[in-house]
BALOBA-1460 file (C-alpha; in Angstrom, 3 decimals):
// residues 260
<rec num="1" residu="m" x="138.781" y="-1.722" z="-19.758"/>
<rec num="2" residu="h" x="135.464" y="-2.014" z="-17.950"/>
<rec num="3" residu="v" x="132.421" y="-3.931" z="-19.150"/>
<rec num="4" residu="y" x="130.214" y="-1.601" z="-17.105"/>
<rec num="5" residu="l" x="130.519" y="2.082" z="-16.267"/>
<rec num="6" residu="e" x="128.905" y="3.569" z="-13.182"/>
<rec num="7" residu="f" x="127.012" y="6.870" z="-13.225"/>
<rec num="8" residu="f" x="125.399" y="8.126" z="-10.021"/>
<rec num="9" residu="g" x="125.208" y="4.605" z="-8.620"/>
<rec num="10" residu="h" x="123.767" y="3.078" z="-11.804"/>
<rec num="11" residu="k" x="125.655" y="0.584" z="-13.963"/>
<rec num="12" residu="v" x="125.646" y="1.172" z="-17.712"/>
<rec num="13" residu="a" x="127.060" y="-1.222" z="-20.312"/>
<rec num="14" residu="s" x="130.186" y="0.488" z="-21.650"/>
<rec num="15" residu="y" x="129.632" y="-0.916" z="-25.158"/>
<rec num="16" residu="g" x="126.185" y="0.642" z="-25.450"/>
<rec num="17" residu="f" x="127.371" y="3.851" z="-23.798"/>
<rec num="18" residu="f" x="130.100" y="4.497" z="-26.361"/>
<rec num="19" residu="i" x="127.831" y="3.625" z="-29.287"/>
<rec num="20" residu="a" x="125.208" y="6.054" z="-27.962"/>
<rec num="21" residu="l" x="127.845" y="8.731" z="-27.348"/>
<rec num="22" residu="g" x="129.177" y="8.364" z="-30.883"/>
<rec num="23" residu="g" x="125.663" y="8.469" z="-32.301"/>
<rec num="24" residu="i" x="124.821" y="11.675" z="-30.448"/>
<rec num="25" residu="i" x="128.036" y="13.425" z="-31.491"/>
<rec num="26" residu="v" x="127.817" y="12.556" z="-35.203"/>
<rec num="27" residu="n" x="124.120" y="13.454" z="-35.334"/>
<rec num="28" residu="l" x="124.797" y="16.869" z="-33.839"/>
<rec num="29" residu="i" x="127.517" y="17.437" z="-36.443"/>
<rec num="30" residu="a" x="125.249" y="16.169" z="-39.244"/>
<rec num="31" residu="v" x="122.374" y="18.453" z="-38.223"/>
<rec num="32" residu="y" x="124.780" y="21.401" z="-38.142"/>
<rec num="33" residu="i" x="126.043" y="20.573" z="-41.657"/>
<rec num="34" residu="f" x="122.565" y="20.138" z="-43.125"/>
<rec num="35" residu="s" x="121.333" y="23.334" z="-41.480"/>
<rec num="36" residu="k" x="124.309" y="25.226" z="-42.887"/>
<rec num="37" residu="r" x="123.672" y="23.764" z="-46.370"/>
<rec num="38" residu="k" x="119.923" y="24.452" z="-45.993"/>
<rec num="39" residu="m" x="119.112" y="20.785" z="-46.596"/>
<rec num="40" residu="d" x="115.890" y="19.254" z="-45.255"/>
<rec num="41" residu="i" x="116.487" y="17.774" z="-41.783"/>
<rec num="42" residu="n" x="113.243" y="15.799" z="-42.053"/>
<rec num="43" residu="d" x="114.565" y="13.988" z="-45.124"/>
<rec num="44" residu="f" x="117.724" y="13.120" z="-43.207"/>
<rec num="45" residu="t" x="115.621" y="11.851" z="-40.298"/>
<rec num="46" residu="i" x="113.719" y="9.535" z="-42.652"/>
<rec num="47" residu="i" x="116.934" y="8.192" z="-44.194"/>
<rec num="48" residu="e" x="118.619" y="7.679" z="-40.829"/>
<rec num="49" residu="s" x="115.626" y="6.120" z="-39.046"/>
<rec num="50" residu="i" x="114.949" y="3.523" z="-41.742"/>
<rec num="51" residu="g" x="118.680" y="3.043" z="-42.209"/>
<rec num="52" residu="l" x="119.166" y="2.256" z="-38.516"/>
<rec num="53" residu="l" x="116.377" y="-0.317" z="-38.653"/>
<rec num="54" residu="g" x="118.015" y="-1.935" z="-41.664"/>
<rec num="55" residu="a" x="121.383" y="-1.786" z="-39.900"/>
<rec num="56" residu="f" x="120.019" y="-3.617" z="-36.859"/>
<rec num="57" residu="i" x="118.475" y="-6.345" z="-39.008"/>
<rec num="58" residu="g" x="121.568" y="-6.653" z="-41.197"/>
<rec num="59" residu="a" x="124.024" y="-6.737" z="-38.282"/>
<rec num="60" residu="k" x="122.033" y="-9.441" z="-36.524"/>
<rec num="61" residu="a" x="121.438" y="-11.451" z="-39.716"/>
<rec num="62" residu="l" x="125.145" y="-11.594" z="-40.591"/>
<rec num="63" residu="y" x="126.014" y="-12.539" z="-37.004"/>
<rec num="64" residu="l" x="123.530" y="-15.420" z="-37.127"/>
<rec num="65" residu="f" x="125.008" y="-16.489" z="-40.466"/>
<rec num="66" residu="v" x="128.672" y="-16.531" z="-39.387"/>
<rec num="67" residu="s" x="127.799" y="-18.010" z="-35.960"/>
<rec num="68" residu="f" x="125.327" y="-20.581" z="-37.286"/>
<rec num="69" residu="k" x="127.294" y="-23.578" z="-35.969"/>
<rec num="70" residu="d" x="127.715" y="-22.079" z="-32.503"/>
<rec num="71" residu="i" x="124.060" y="-21.236" z="-31.900"/>
<rec num="72" residu="e" x="122.032" y="-23.746" z="-29.884"/>
<rec num="73" residu="w" x="119.110" y="-23.867" z="-32.302"/>
<rec num="74" residu="y" x="117.291" y="-26.501" z="-30.240"/>
<rec num="75" residu="r" x="116.869" y="-23.785" z="-27.582"/>
<rec num="76" residu="i" x="115.483" y="-21.213" z="-29.983"/>
<rec num="77" residu="t" x="111.942" y="-21.641" z="-28.617"/>
<rec num="78" residu="n" x="113.221" y="-20.783" z="-25.137"/>
<rec num="79" residu="l" x="112.240" y="-17.131" z="-24.720"/>
<rec num="80" residu="s" x="115.107" y="-16.267" z="-22.374"/>
<rec num="81" residu="y" x="117.666" y="-17.799" z="-24.745"/>
<rec num="82" residu="l" x="116.044" y="-16.081" z="-27.731"/>
<rec num="83" residu="a" x="116.099" y="-12.737" z="-25.915"/>
<rec num="84" residu="q" x="119.785" y="-13.195" z="-25.078"/>
<rec num="85" residu="l" x="120.528" y="-14.106" z="-28.689"/>
<rec num="86" residu="m" x="118.766" y="-11.000" z="-29.976"/>
<rec num="87" residu="q" x="120.447" y="-8.652" z="-27.498"/>
<rec num="88" residu="t" x="124.040" y="-9.720" z="-28.186"/>
<rec num="89" residu="g" x="126.073" y="-10.427" z="-31.287"/>
<rec num="90" residu="f" x="126.150" y="-7.909" z="-34.131"/>
<rec num="91" residu="v" x="128.456" y="-7.666" z="-37.148"/>
<rec num="92" residu="f" x="129.350" y="-4.204" z="-38.445"/>
<rec num="93" residu="y" x="129.440" y="-5.137" z="-42.123"/>
<rec num="94" residu="g" x="125.982" y="-6.679" z="-41.896"/>
<rec num="95" residu="g" x="124.742" y="-3.482" z="-40.310"/>
<rec num="96" residu="f" x="126.459" y="-1.334" z="-42.925"/>
<rec num="97" residu="i" x="125.024" y="-3.282" z="-45.861"/>
<rec num="98" residu="g" x="121.561" y="-3.535" z="-44.302"/>
<rec num="99" residu="g" x="121.580" y="0.143" z="-43.394"/>
<rec num="100" residu="i" x="122.611" y="1.270" z="-46.882"/>
<rec num="101" residu="i" x="119.967" y="-0.891" z="-48.579"/>
<rec num="102" residu="a" x="117.227" y="0.307" z="-46.218"/>
<rec num="103" residu="a" x="118.291" y="3.952" z="-46.555"/>
<rec num="104" residu="i" x="118.280" y="3.773" z="-50.363"/>
<rec num="105" residu="i" x="114.833" y="2.140" z="-50.387"/>
<rec num="106" residu="a" x="113.513" y="4.806" z="-47.994"/>
<rec num="107" residu="s" x="115.027" y="7.552" z="-50.151"/>
<rec num="108" residu="k" x="113.468" y="6.248" z="-53.351"/>
<rec num="109" residu="a" x="110.086" y="5.743" z="-51.671"/>
<rec num="110" residu="n" x="110.122" y="9.331" z="-50.409"/>
<rec num="111" residu="k" x="111.828" y="10.833" z="-53.499"/>
<rec num="112" residu="i" x="114.900" y="11.947" z="-51.539"/>
<rec num="113" residu="d" x="118.325" y="12.402" z="-53.142"/>
<rec num="114" residu="f" x="120.202" y="9.864" z="-51.002"/>
<rec num="115" residu="r" x="123.556" y="10.532" z="-52.646"/>
<rec num="116" residu="s" x="123.564" y="14.242" z="-51.794"/>
<rec num="117" residu="y" x="123.038" y="13.477" z="-48.100"/>
<rec num="118" residu="a" x="125.576" y="10.644" z="-48.116"/>
<rec num="119" residu="d" x="128.266" y="12.791" z="-49.751"/>
<rec num="120" residu="e" x="127.805" y="15.446" z="-47.074"/>
<rec num="121" residu="v" x="128.172" y="13.218" z="-44.012"/>
<rec num="122" residu="i" x="129.735" y="9.883" z="-45.016"/>
<rec num="123" residu="f" x="132.926" y="11.026" z="-43.254"/>
<rec num="124" residu="l" x="130.998" y="10.799" z="-39.976"/>
<rec num="125" residu="v" x="130.411" y="7.048" z="-40.376"/>
<rec num="126" residu="p" x="134.005" y="6.091" z="-39.454"/>
<rec num="127" residu="l" x="133.888" y="8.570" z="-36.569"/>
<rec num="128" residu="a" x="130.786" y="6.892" z="-35.123"/>
<rec num="129" residu="h" x="132.370" y="3.508" z="-35.810"/>
<rec num="130" residu="a" x="135.480" y="4.557" z="-33.864"/>
<rec num="131" residu="f" x="133.346" y="5.135" z="-30.763"/>
<rec num="132" residu="g" x="131.871" y="1.677" z="-31.302"/>
<rec num="133" residu="r" x="135.333" y="0.114" z="-31.425"/>
<rec num="134" residu="v" x="136.233" y="1.790" z="-28.133"/>
<rec num="135" residu="g" x="133.069" y="0.193" z="-26.761"/>
<rec num="136" residu="c" x="134.271" y="-3.148" z="-28.128"/>
<rec num="137" residu="f" x="137.557" y="-2.692" z="-26.285"/>
<rec num="138" residu="m" x="135.793" y="-1.872" z="-23.037"/>
<rec num="139" residu="a" x="133.542" y="-4.932" z="-23.315"/>
<rec num="140" residu="g" x="136.296" y="-7.213" z="-24.603"/>
<rec num="141" residu="c" x="134.537" y="-8.258" z="-27.807"/>
<rec num="142" residu="c" x="136.238" y="-8.324" z="-31.238"/>
<rec num="143" residu="y" x="139.505" y="-8.946" z="-29.380"/>
<rec num="144" residu="g" x="142.970" y="-9.299" z="-30.871"/>
<rec num="145" residu="m" x="145.475" y="-12.110" z="-31.186"/>
<rec num="146" residu="p" x="147.890" y="-13.174" z="-28.418"/>
<rec num="147" residu="y" x="150.674" y="-10.604" z="-28.318"/>
<rec num="148" residu="d" x="153.464" y="-9.938" z="-25.831"/>
<rec num="149" residu="g" x="154.768" y="-6.647" z="-27.228"/>
<rec num="150" residu="p" x="154.187" y="-2.982" z="-26.375"/>
<rec num="151" residu="f" x="150.611" y="-1.917" z="-25.573"/>
<rec num="152" residu="s" x="149.456" y="-5.519" z="-25.022"/>
<rec num="153" residu="v" x="146.416" y="-5.871" z="-22.759"/>
<rec num="154" residu="v" x="144.990" y="-8.517" z="-20.433"/>
<rec num="155" residu="f" x="141.206" y="-8.495" z="-20.177"/>
<rec num="156" residu="p" x="139.370" y="-9.118" z="-16.873"/>
<rec num="157" residu="e" x="137.332" y="-12.254" z="-16.274"/>
<rec num="158" residu="n" x="133.972" y="-10.545" z="-16.773"/>
<rec num="159" residu="s" x="134.820" y="-9.421" z="-20.325"/>
<rec num="160" residu="f" x="134.028" y="-11.243" z="-23.577"/>
<rec num="161" residu="a" x="137.720" y="-11.682" z="-24.419"/>
<rec num="162" residu="i" x="139.830" y="-14.662" z="-23.375"/>
<rec num="163" residu="h" x="141.240" y="-14.151" z="-19.880"/>
<rec num="164" residu="g" x="144.746" y="-14.162" z="-18.486"/>
<rec num="165" residu="v" x="146.454" y="-13.810" z="-21.880"/>
<rec num="166" residu="k" x="148.211" y="-10.751" z="-23.274"/>
<rec num="167" residu="l" x="146.385" y="-9.651" z="-26.422"/>
<rec num="168" residu="f" x="146.929" y="-7.114" z="-29.177"/>
<rec num="169" residu="p" x="144.497" y="-4.174" z="-28.665"/>
<rec num="170" residu="v" x="143.124" y="-4.439" z="-32.202"/>
<rec num="171" residu="q" x="139.940" y="-2.566" z="-31.250"/>
<rec num="172" residu="l" x="141.908" y="0.575" z="-30.366"/>
<rec num="173" residu="f" x="144.141" y="0.109" z="-33.418"/>
<rec num="174" residu="e" x="141.061" y="0.090" z="-35.638"/>
<rec num="175" residu="a" x="139.508" y="3.007" z="-33.738"/>
<rec num="176" residu="a" x="142.620" y="5.086" z="-34.469"/>
<rec num="177" residu="g" x="142.477" y="4.029" z="-38.119"/>
<rec num="178" residu="l" x="138.818" y="5.038" z="-38.276"/>
<rec num="179" residu="v" x="139.546" y="8.508" z="-36.907"/>
<rec num="180" residu="i" x="142.281" y="8.893" z="-39.538"/>
<rec num="181" residu="t" x="139.814" y="7.694" z="-42.200"/>
<rec num="182" residu="c" x="137.335" y="10.340" z="-41.035"/>
<rec num="183" residu="l" x="139.967" y="13.081" z="-41.323"/>
<rec num="184" residu="v" x="141.158" y="11.890" z="-44.756"/>
<rec num="185" residu="l" x="137.571" y="11.855" z="-46.057"/>
<rec num="186" residu="l" x="137.016" y="15.348" z="-44.691"/>
<rec num="187" residu="l" x="140.179" y="16.550" z="-46.448"/>
<rec num="188" residu="l" x="139.197" y="14.878" z="-49.739"/>
<rec num="189" residu="k" x="135.724" y="16.384" z="-49.421"/>
<rec num="190" residu="k" x="137.229" y="19.863" z="-49.442"/>
<rec num="191" residu="l" x="139.825" y="19.139" z="-52.132"/>
<rec num="192" residu="l" x="137.469" y="17.382" z="-54.561"/>
<rec num="193" residu="s" x="134.251" y="19.289" z="-53.842"/>
<rec num="194" residu="k" x="132.546" y="16.227" z="-52.323"/>
<rec num="195" residu="r" x="133.216" y="14.012" z="-55.367"/>
<rec num="196" residu="f" x="133.617" y="10.288" z="-54.729"/>
<rec num="197" residu="q" x="133.067" y="10.579" z="-50.959"/>
<rec num="198" residu="v" x="131.149" y="7.303" z="-50.719"/>
<rec num="199" residu="e" x="133.654" y="5.532" z="-52.975"/>
<rec num="200" residu="f" x="136.632" y="6.760" z="-50.964"/>
<rec num="201" residu="y" x="134.958" y="5.542" z="-47.778"/>
<rec num="202" residu="l" x="134.435" y="2.075" z="-49.272"/>
<rec num="203" residu="i" x="138.083" y="1.908" z="-50.346"/>
<rec num="204" residu="l" x="139.650" y="3.349" z="-47.204"/>
<rec num="205" residu="y" x="137.636" y="1.308" z="-44.733"/>
<rec num="206" residu="g" x="137.991" y="-1.798" z="-46.893"/>
<rec num="207" residu="v" x="141.781" y="-1.485" z="-46.723"/>
<rec num="208" residu="l" x="141.738" y="-0.751" z="-42.985"/>
<rec num="209" residu="r" x="139.535" y="-3.759" z="-42.264"/>
<rec num="210" residu="l" x="141.701" y="-6.054" z="-44.391"/>
<rec num="211" residu="i" x="144.614" y="-5.072" z="-42.158"/>
<rec num="212" residu="t" x="142.870" y="-5.253" z="-38.779"/>
<rec num="213" residu="e" x="141.256" y="-8.616" z="-39.542"/>
<rec num="214" residu="r" x="144.742" y="-10.160" z="-39.583"/>
<rec num="215" residu="y" x="145.079" y="-9.304" z="-35.901"/>
<rec num="216" residu="r" x="141.627" y="-10.450" z="-34.778"/>
<rec num="217" residu="y" x="141.410" y="-13.602" z="-32.665"/>
<rec num="218" residu="d" x="137.698" y="-13.978" z="-31.919"/>
<rec num="219" residu="a" x="136.516" y="-17.115" z="-33.683"/>
<rec num="220" residu="a" x="132.862" y="-16.270" z="-34.412"/>
<rec num="221" residu="r" x="133.522" y="-14.484" z="-37.705"/>
<rec num="222" residu="g" x="133.233" y="-17.173" z="-40.367"/>
<rec num="223" residu="s" x="135.758" y="-17.820" z="-43.145"/>
<rec num="224" residu="l" x="136.043" y="-19.146" z="-46.691"/>
<rec num="225" residu="f" x="139.333" y="-20.425" z="-48.169"/>
<rec num="226" residu="g" x="141.166" y="-19.073" z="-45.133"/>
<rec num="227" residu="i" x="139.783" y="-15.567" z="-45.640"/>
<rec num="228" residu="s" x="137.338" y="-14.209" z="-43.067"/>
<rec num="229" residu="t" x="133.837" y="-13.097" z="-44.019"/>
<rec num="230" residu="s" x="134.747" y="-9.487" z="-43.252"/>
<rec num="231" residu="q" x="137.853" y="-9.674" z="-45.443"/>
<rec num="232" residu="w" x="135.768" y="-10.942" z="-48.372"/>
<rec num="233" residu="i" x="133.334" y="-8.071" z="-47.898"/>
<rec num="234" residu="s" x="136.282" y="-5.644" z="-47.646"/>
<rec num="235" residu="i" x="137.647" y="-6.876" z="-50.970"/>
<rec num="236" residu="f" x="134.265" y="-6.387" z="-52.652"/>
<rec num="237" residu="m" x="133.948" y="-2.914" z="-51.103"/>
<rec num="238" residu="i" x="137.326" y="-1.876" z="-52.499"/>
<rec num="239" residu="i" x="136.435" y="-3.237" z="-55.946"/>
<rec num="240" residu="i" x="133.044" y="-1.483" z="-55.926"/>
<rec num="241" residu="g" x="134.628" y="1.807" z="-54.833"/>
<rec num="242" residu="l" x="137.341" y="1.693" z="-57.498"/>
<rec num="243" residu="a" x="134.907" y="0.569" z="-60.212"/>
<rec num="244" residu="s" x="132.463" y="3.363" z="-59.372"/>
<rec num="245" residu="i" x="135.204" y="6.000" z="-59.563"/>
<rec num="246" residu="g" x="136.417" y="4.550" z="-62.870"/>
<rec num="247" residu="i" x="132.920" y="4.542" z="-64.370"/>
<rec num="248" residu="q" x="132.220" y="8.122" z="-63.303"/>
<rec num="249" residu="l" x="135.557" y="9.379" z="-64.639"/>
<rec num="250" residu="t" x="134.957" y="7.584" z="-67.945"/>
<rec num="251" residu="k" x="131.508" y="9.157" z="-68.246"/>
<rec num="252" residu="s" x="132.856" y="12.630" z="-67.488"/>
<rec num="253" residu="k" x="135.591" y="12.211" z="-70.134"/>
<rec num="254" residu="s" x="132.982" y="11.103" z="-72.672"/>
<rec num="255" residu="k" x="130.896" y="14.201" z="-71.942"/>
<rec num="256" residu="d" x="133.978" y="16.409" z="-72.326"/>
<rec num="257" residu="c" x="134.713" y="14.833" z="-75.711"/>
<rec num="258" residu="l" x="131.142" y="15.453" z="-76.877"/>
<rec num="259" residu="t" x="131.271" y="19.113" z="-75.881"/>
<rec num="260" residu="v" x="134.562" y="19.775" z="-77.700"/>
């Protein structure tokens, strides 16, 4: 793992590189899908642009919330410290929630059918996330618990992970799970004609995150009753996904009964 990658004599942060790479790849795929379906690319651009802004705000806000005790608030007026605080520390779930809220608001304001776009490309979210987790591994953030078994890793001193200790590569474990989630969603999309794509994503990633959180060792995540903030959000995501599927199936059965 390398915190920085070198291209033509220039150092690039590996975390940002993999996030950018994932973003480029999924956007190219999304544009191809929308073009093939003859859906408005401009509408997608509006949803994504506002969604990304909401994701940035949400990811930072949740990080500040779970790391509240560790932040040196007395230094908040120091511009260099404030800049450092704003540039580092983001929580995926905060970004996901903030991005969804912002995208829905943007869709309603511009009279765009958000659900139709989401059902087409929600399977790309875990793919982009997988690239992000590889970036986490390279930088050493979101690291795993001490582990002396197969595939254990020792991070270098310049990484964010603890040094000189064999750790479980939870970032790569989650990245693999995210790729599998992407493929499962793509399969379900074809089998069920795009029904419940968003709900299946909420359920599948919720389950995956519940599992991977057990192997995380970075402290700045927050917890309540021994359950991490991300695990609580995962539980709610699973419940919301299952409830939404149940409600839609109930409504469809009611309509079938009325038409008989």
